[in-house]
N, C-alpha and C positions, 0 to 999 in steps of 0.2 A: 288513516295510517296510525298504528300505535305508537304510543309514545316510546315505549322499547324500542321499536324499531328505528325512529326519529334520531333518539339519542346515540345509537347503535352506526347509523349513517353520519351523523356528524362526529363521532368518534373516529371513524375510519377516514373522512376528510382531513380532519386534524393531522391525523397520525402520516397520512400520505406527504401532506405538506410540509411537515417537521421531518418526514424520511427525507423528501427531495432536497430540503434545505442540507441536510447533514451529508448527502453524497455531493452536492455541490462545493462544499467546503472541504471535502477530503479526496475529490477527484483530481488531483493533479498530475500532470505527466511525469512518468519516471524515465531516468535516461540510466544507463549503465553500459559499459564496455566488456564486451565478450574478450576472452582471453584469445590469443592467437592461436591457430590451429596446429597442432604439433604432430599430428596423424598424416600418413598420405598414403594413397593406394600404390601398391606395386605397378611398375610400368607393365603394359600388356597389349594384345590386341583387344579392340574395344574399351579400353580404359575410357575414351570420354563419354559413351554411353552409360558406363555405370556410375562416372561422376556425376553425371548430369540427372540420372534418375536415383542414385541412391544417396547421394548428400541431400538429398531435401528431407530427409526425415533422419539421418543419422550420420555420425563422421565414420573416416576409415577406421577407426580404432575397434568399432563394434564388429567389423568383418574378422580382425584379429581375434578376437575373442570368441569366434566358432570353432567347433572341433576342426583338427586339421590331421592328415596322416591319408594312407593309400586308401583306406574306406570310404573317406569322405570326398567323394569326386561328385560327378555330374549328376548321379540319383540325388545326392545329399542336398546338392546347389538347387537343383529343379525344386526339390521341395521347399527349400527356405524361400527361393522368389515367390512361390506359389503363394505359400502363405505370407509375405509380404504382401501380395495383389489381395488375397482374398481375407484374409485375417484382419490385417492392419489398414488395407485401401489404398496400399501403394499406387497412384497411378501410372503404370508402367505399359506401354504401348505394345499388342503382342508381338509386334515385330523385333521389339527390342529384347525380349524375355530371352531366347535363344543367344542371342550374345552376351547377355548378361550371365547367364549361365555357363557360357563357354570361357568367359575371361575368369570367373570365380573358380571354375573347376580346374582351369588350367596354371592359376597363378598362385592359389593358397592351397 
């Protein structure tokens, strides 16, 4: 084996040992208190399904920031729920999609 390869290998070993020690010193548990939830979903049919699916990723505040009005009904909410599943990977069961869309289109 060439001398330069041996020197490089030793340097790598030393750096990894030093690096591990730095991580051990700085790896302390961090704890913090989250603020209380200030937003809530509006009451409505299928509310429990919406809460159990949607709040895994975001608060009720997020729903309130979406466009509202007569043209933002079922088609709009169907597209939003589909986007949450396909783009963001929301683990929503197929049988819950329609109920979530119904709740959102009727309530918001």
